[in-house]
C-alpha positions in Angstrom: 28.4 2.1 -20.9 30.3 2.0 -23.9 27.6 -0.1 -25.7 25.1 2.7 -25.0 27.2 6.0 -25.1 30.5 5.4 -27.3 32.3 8.5 -26.0 31.8 7.7 -22.6 35.1 8.0 -20.2 35.2 6.5 -16.6 36.2 9.8 -14.4 34.9 8.6 -10.8 31.9 6.9 -9.8 30.2 10.0 -8.6 30.2 11.7 -12.0 28.5 8.4 -13.0 25.7 9.0 -10.7 25.3 12.7 -11.9 25.3 12.2 -15.1 23.7 8.9 -16.1 21.6 7.9 -13.4 19.4 4.8 -14.2 15.7 4.0 -13.2 13.3 1.3 -12.4 9.6 1.7 -13.9 6.8 -0.4 -13.3 5.3 0.1 -16.6 6.2 1.1 -19.9 5.2 4.6 -20.9 5.7 3.6 -24.8 3.3 0.5 -24.7 1.3 1.0 -21.5 2.1 -2.3 -20.8 3.2 -3.3 -17.0 6.4 -4.2 -17.1 9.5 -3.4 -15.2 12.0 -1.2 -17.7 15.1 0.0 -16.8 15.7 3.5 -18.1 19.6 5.9 -18.3 19.2 9.0 -18.4 22.1 10.6 -20.1 22.9 13.8 -18.7 26.4 14.8 -19.9 25.5 16.7 -23.3 23.1 19.4 -23.7 20.1 17.3 -24.4 19.0 15.0 -22.1 18.5 11.4 -23.4 16.5 8.6 -22.6 18.1 5.2 -23.2 15.8 2.2 -22.6 18.0 -0.8 -21.3 18.0 -4.1 -22.1 17.8 -5.4 -18.7 15.3 -8.3 -17.4 14.0 -8.5 -13.9 13.0 -11.9 -12.7 
């Protein structure tokens, strides 16, 4: 988590699921290509941020 959100501090798994949900998408909306990408939503601040995670699905 600290690699993507430097100010992150662990409190509970429930808090992680609430503030930092991760979703798998079957298409890349930036390129329009059919590829699987993981995206994490950062709800911890005033503005939501999308973070593309470099995880490969095999």
